[in-house]
C-alpha positions as CSV (number, residue, x, y, z in Angstrom):
1,M,0.0,0.2,-0.1
2,R,1.4,3.5,-0.5
3,V,-0.1,7.2,0.6
4,T,1.0,10.1,-1.1
5,F,2.2,13.7,0.6
6,V,2.0,16.8,-1.3
7,H,4.6,19.0,0.0
8,A,3.3,22.3,1.6
9,D,4.7,24.3,-1.2
10,G,2.9,22.3,-3.6
11,K,5.9,21.7,-5.7
12,G,6.7,18.0,-5.0
13,C,5.6,14.9,-3.6
14,T,6.8,12.0,-1.3
15,E,5.4,8.7,-1.4
16,A,5.4,6.4,1.3
17,E,4.9,2.5,1.8
18,V,2.5,1.7,4.4
19,A,1.0,-1.2,6.2
20,P,-2.9,-1.6,7.3
21,G,-2.8,-0.3,10.9
22,D,-0.1,2.4,10.4
23,I,-1.2,5.9,11.7
24,L,-1.0,8.4,9.3
25,L,0.9,10.7,11.3
26,D,3.6,8.1,12.1
27,V,4.0,7.7,8.6
28,A,4.1,11.6,7.8
29,Q,7.0,12.0,10.5
30,A,9.0,9.0,9.2
31,Q,8.8,11.0,5.9
32,L,10.2,14.1,7.4
33,M,6.9,16.0,6.8
34,P,6.6,19.2,9.0
35,L,3.8,17.7,11.3
36,E,4.6,18.1,15.0
37,G,1.9,15.8,16.4
38,T,2.6,18.0,19.7
39,C,0.2,16.0,22.0
40,E,1.3,12.4,20.5
41,G,-2.3,11.6,19.0
42,Q,-4.1,12.5,22.1
43,M,-6.3,15.2,20.0
44,A,-5.1,18.2,22.4
45,C,-3.5,19.8,19.5
46,S,-3.9,20.3,15.9
47,T,-0.5,20.3,14.8
48,C,-1.0,17.1,12.6
49,H,-3.3,18.9,10.3
50,V,-3.4,17.5,6.9
51,I,-6.1,18.0,4.0
52,V,-7.1,14.9,2.3
53,A,-7.7,14.8,-1.5
54,K,-11.1,15.5,-2.4
55,E,-11.3,12.4,-4.2
56,D,-9.9,10.4,-1.5
57,F,-11.9,12.2,1.4
58,D,-14.8,9.8,1.5
59,R,-12.7,6.5,1.9
60,L,-12.1,7.7,5.5
61,P,-14.2,7.3,8.7
62,P,-16.2,10.5,9.7
63,A,-14.4,12.6,12.2
64,S,-15.1,12.4,16.0
65,E,-16.8,15.5,17.3
66,M,-13.4,15.9,19.2
67,E,-11.5,15.9,16.1
68,E,-13.7,18.5,14.7
69,D,-13.5,20.8,17.6
70,M,-9.4,20.5,17.3
71,L,-9.7,21.2,13.6
72,D,-11.5,24.5,14.5
73,L,-8.1,25.5,16.0
74,A,-6.3,24.5,12.9
75,A,-4.7,27.2,10.6
76,G,-6.1,26.8,6.9
77,V,-8.5,24.3,7.5
78,R,-10.7,23.1,4.5
79,R,-13.8,20.8,4.1
80,T,-11.4,17.8,3.7
81,S,-9.2,18.4,6.9
82,R,-8.5,15.7,9.1
83,L,-5.6,14.9,12.2
84,A,-3.4,12.8,10.9
85,C,-3.2,11.4,14.4
86,Q,-6.7,10.0,13.9
87,I,-6.3,8.4,10.6
88,V,-5.3,4.8,10.9
89,L,-4.5,3.4,7.6
90,T,-6.7,0.5,5.9
91,E,-6.2,-1.4,2.9
92,D,-9.5,0.6,1.4
93,M,-7.1,3.5,1.6
94,D,-4.4,2.6,-0.5
95,G,-3.4,5.3,-2.7
96,L,-4.2,8.2,-0.3
97,T,-3.1,11.5,-1.2
98,V,-3.0,14.2,1.7
99,H,-1.7,17.9,1.4
100,I,0.5,19.2,3.8
101,P,-1.0,22.9,4.6
102,A,1.1,25.7,3.5
103,E,0.6,26.8,7.4
104,S,2.4,23.7,8.6
105,R,5.6,24.2,10.7
106,N,7.2,21.8,12.7
107,M,9.0,23.5,15.6
108,Q,10.6,20.6,17.0
109,G,12.2,19.2,13.7
110,P,15.7,20.0,12.6
111,R,16.5,23.8,12.3
């Protein structure tokens, strides 16, 4: 299975091999995408906000009310925004494309 990350500047993509059960945030961080995940998946922040490609959005389970509340705090939210920490990849999501928002900044990453 694979996931494609569209870089925040829109000028490039990174493809990653994934397995069912992988969490999208973990995959993104392993690919050096600028997603902090400050709360480590506890849904206490929105630093792992991604924008799912419109054509892929309906393949994901609906966001919980708590996730929707956290997305209200994220910069650059779109209709297909999700928190990467809440997306557990399944075989049905093979080929998923997600965009890293231009507003993403990983303050914990390399400088």
